[in-house]
Steps between C-alpha positions, in 0.01 A plus 500: 500500500651820399480838663207616285270215592557534873282816529235345280475191711486700820232718357283203393542335840391822682209541264381141573544545877322839485202346319467218750533749780238724346253219468563390873455870612172526305370180645591610850331845437184332384492281811565813705208675349272212552589476860453878549158479341400207723637684816305818392175317455541323829568822681188651339295199597632522857426872517155446363432227746623719779274784393192273466568362845522866642182597334336187626589567856413869486155413367449239758602736780254781401200280570264668748505362856198283556271603776482305829279194460501481122684205324835594340494559124611212283773702332684536839485123563631427163804730563565337836501157332729628224770648742673171587533410131640841423753473783623164345539664164710777649724255688555301172588806304739636771689171549870468369407175304258700288782721363719201450235328295443804292879527437511133389223556255583851365854578622811471283643154487867388535499365150492844341802611691780559252859581570669648188831580678680207325390604153600856578848403598532281190406777263721749688811265469446452134439858426812675621536772246380840580228496226340185653507646848345819372228311316417290811487807707261659258280193492508483879394859537231473255334175660216488741550378866495128535277297729749488799579866482124593486381271778815455694653162603231249588593334826451135581283370779785459727644842441144651542454338838840633613429862372143520628154469382478845358779421250326186365154652440418639172410875472131450403456237764649720763246769419211254494615371850519843634148583387371179652665578829347848494161340432549262776569788745204695385276201524604448860435874564150458357428205710601694805293803433220326323252533786586864561450606135153328503399659823211739538732790593685482165173482312386819669841666416476398145152649470598823649798535275301438183329843468828676587681311221212571255499869584875519459475334159198717388639832614613738242713811536293824478646757262617805690334842465642741246497882500176543281313277732608687805395834329174354403425387854611838631268686262207256587546545869535881456181545292281616796759763585528604137119523473506755782748695271269484205649199318209285404500126576465411126830668429669312786357163371636573148849573645489177703392304186778648291767420758383162594349382163839408339632326813175296530528372130870409577390305807237313312759372257711364773464154655243591766251256654159471356333673801733807493467535122116506524541765779727722293296443180153578626333762702563864591852639445509636855415161651753330280766741629393443862523124454844540334634704795335251736662203336853661519449597856374150583794337346730697737305384803380856577163551667345845544334525839379865484628847488525819718129562524386133505293394811499126545240494787205403289217259519592133492349340178588139606143431592251435222259766591575848375373837634382791265451843639298759281555852601276774358433870537124514542224296661124477488257662527711733273393373155830540318701260294782449764239410756283258288750318287751406766208360697394271223866402434531383861181311478597299188858442605385350822336223314829309459593274788870571447496862641353713773379852403506820711335821377651809659286805463536856643317601819382855524418709804132594524569848376665377189220234449239783480700651223545189294226247554162567319152548665665605837610135568746471791645225704601506872729201486693292242284201580193693388644599170624159438151355542366757256775407244431120526119536468543719192743244344298196571181648350686533175724191461247242635757309718665549834853634455758367739759777550613732770431882509741719683533883525789739492477877610438747228411863450288661225660777295253759367749643259580155345154354555664181620599307818860531603644219716665605830786324666655176374215318330709181455510445877120417500571158330636265760852358426354145476274616216757722317536289194339648184376868483264650241516879514194651336632835371856455614604853415216639712580274794868597509507865423550580870572155626757516787573138603646180401542428122218270375745274299706456819205397709327279236627238272310621188331841458264572216376856425169562313468847350130634503532869431657724247617767746701688248179584303323633806813704606538662161157670545614675812698829528862457393387152390791440257767551775308302757440214255877487419587468872227253570608273201851452645369456857273226373790333317707512816248351736373235273859391421592501866197313638374260228635190327231518236261768387173440311335781308142466415540681172748709296325813620707474826861630549770268364648369811815288567443113512153546361276317247162576367206271592146552606472308830160632591158328460147625539269440785331156439169678556534679170559182315181357648317823403626457138387136496155598625467771236612276219240236604227768500607602151474143371151488638408806297484746776632853476795533717642835413232750504714796600770682300848612618663574846819586662609393851806605691639700784423875421837653465630666196781247451257205472393591150246773569708768321538277190124415506379871529741606220377230259132574569554875471691458173236294336194629661322543169607153366361329812184689510237331712777277657451475884762367744438404862811559729525316830786608751608685799812689566700811593443662160122423479386860522762620241408235257134561524538872465720465181243273350219742564693786375551323172140380495578135467234232522653322798293370789718484826401253764665378815747225483394140547623150472548396132313176570186695618187384331422849372807480266424153349282663224770729346635375172802727454778585747711796403835554634726768347756495772874482406636527852397158609736210500235231466149612551304259719168648399579418134569133581179486703288638220646252251429221747132605510488480118474871425668704237799717614618811311854587609809676374766321299739503776756262660281475817229331275735257312369200698141562409557543125456119434136524616254573207285720728792738557490796258808717505541844332808697400345846418203701624324428170562135553351528845173618364499214242558244771227631722245488220613153418453375844155669534370341182618143545475227757811361688646166424457230770815408676651156425614275789855579420442872520323464823789298646749754375322760708480291813711508812603143448668587169645817651651291792650263252665785304623644816666174620681473164612852457606548851694175492320384813410166327873431454576612858228291656620195318837529679686629193598852641769586269584473130735208445644280240702177507852403385604142502199423721593760764277803547616848434313735718534873434367612824764328701793541251484858371605806680237749403602855428136596474429384846784709624373809332136437614623446859693827486188682378286353762736611765518858363115500488492382860715787608299742309159400630642504850544880503177687578603813315578311176168317530297824540685646196375214285133529609480248781237536775655658805578228767441212259841347557342322802155410589325707772346426823154458350638222291653344801176498679293369207746221388643423851850604405791610722589859456793556258708651785475170679583279202784731391625678808819610325399610157727610219474523125 
């Protein structure tokens, strides 16, 4: 063999050996992959088995504990029987023999151990030149790790026993044994605490923690307030103060809507709960803003418990029975609206078994009674007047009304032609009954009120406006200036002393917190008269044999001026028209003198009850008054089935839906309506129209618009829900309006406590406190005894 053939022979030998070595390596790698796949599947199987066992035990231990005396459930007996078998399985899996058997089946065998050191040495000895060594090194660097280098040297059984059990075990088997040991430990732990986990105490703890966990999962973060929202809320709360400065409420509402509208749309697009989205998407913009502020404050844990002027000593509403106190400015036998309507209201409100009613009326000394009550009627004691009031009422309503009548001291003002309360009127309602107050004419009751704030003493205060005082004051000397001052005083006292104000019609002053609703009905006696006259008409009898009439207190402001002006202007157009006038009053002589001077065909007669039999035969009732708020005589005439000719005025808005109500806009239209009424027959009232005029319907409207129905149903404040939790504005919101109202009430209290300032505004001298005659009649302690140290 020459020198050229030696490298070729070495190269062929190395190529043959490398090919054989490559085949051995590939076969070993294939065996390794198979072993790894089997080990992995076994490990997955063991893990799955472990998980199923854990799930099985957990589900078994959550069974409810059986009650004493009841047989144990079959599932628990099954688990008890199964536990010994599971213990045997755990012992079998955790024994050393188990891993040895696994190694014998799946582990690497001795037959595949290959020692290539001899071949390597032979190749190295033959290839001595530098080129051969370089080529060998290149091949060695480029090859993969062999079986022994990858797994390490596999020890025999004897060596394994000397080096320890941990060296002999295969890595997957060691992991499996570790998991089985952990399972054994946990199983023993479960067996120890098995009875404790199934005890009644643990069941109660679990039940108590469930709502907490649910609430934490359902709770969502409330978005914080931004600057436009804060400005909108500030403008909303400042609207009463801005109203005093001449900024109308409509303008404030538009500003609030502009500021809050964009933010509301942004909130609706966010991931809010369904309840909160419905709150923000529906309803009034002011209510939505209130609930938005309330939700933010509630999320911070803040609770508003009252402000500087808040008095928490109020009637406890925890009992089911509620108390309603109706306070008015007049009493029978003075036949005025503020004497009659509150009396009917008390009677019909007392029908409900949920509430007790007290009617608080003024008590006048005998000298004032002679000036006020008709036909020289006087009373020597409150009990005597109470008997008169109850008898008059029961004759008209047909049932015995169960309500209490109380009296407070008052004085009659000749200049104002009204009764002015003296002292603190609110103190005549006992504290145990100071729950709900209804103030008939709240501005009148509080002009000179020097006592506790009504909203501090009562839980809910409703004011009912009866009279358009501004219209009366404008007719007096310097009327414009007086009306301006009275307007702002009325705003102040109603804001300070009422939660809600009801206006009978739009003819009254627009007061804070007010809505328009007719909450008056007619005397049931007039409805019966109307039914009687309708029945006579069906029988063919003539029911209305007389013409037209007018009835009302004979003062210029009650429509007499308008009546004389209309008749004088169209005297020729109404030739032959005769009008009977019924009424008494301070201006009777002047009215009669003016009619006689103008030679008007008016027949003046003394005042009488509208239900008197002598008035049933009149077909047309004429009422040209524009100073009334809601004329009771007009409603009574409609209830009796008569025609009514009245002015197209906000005070008559409620009556326009009745076909027998004929309204006019001009004096020429007045003449046309009078002729129409005299030449036609009135339409019979339908049952719906009769109900609309009744006190039952009026009481229902009052309960709705005054929010008493919601209050009596234990839902005293506007609220919404978020994630099932209520958001109550009354306990969550600091109210700037309440702060301002409280400050105004305190200023008014200080003002009315000064006698000089009272006299400058027209108060009766000495009316800050009741006098000794009141103490004698009402069995009261003198003011000096009740308030030995007095200060305003």
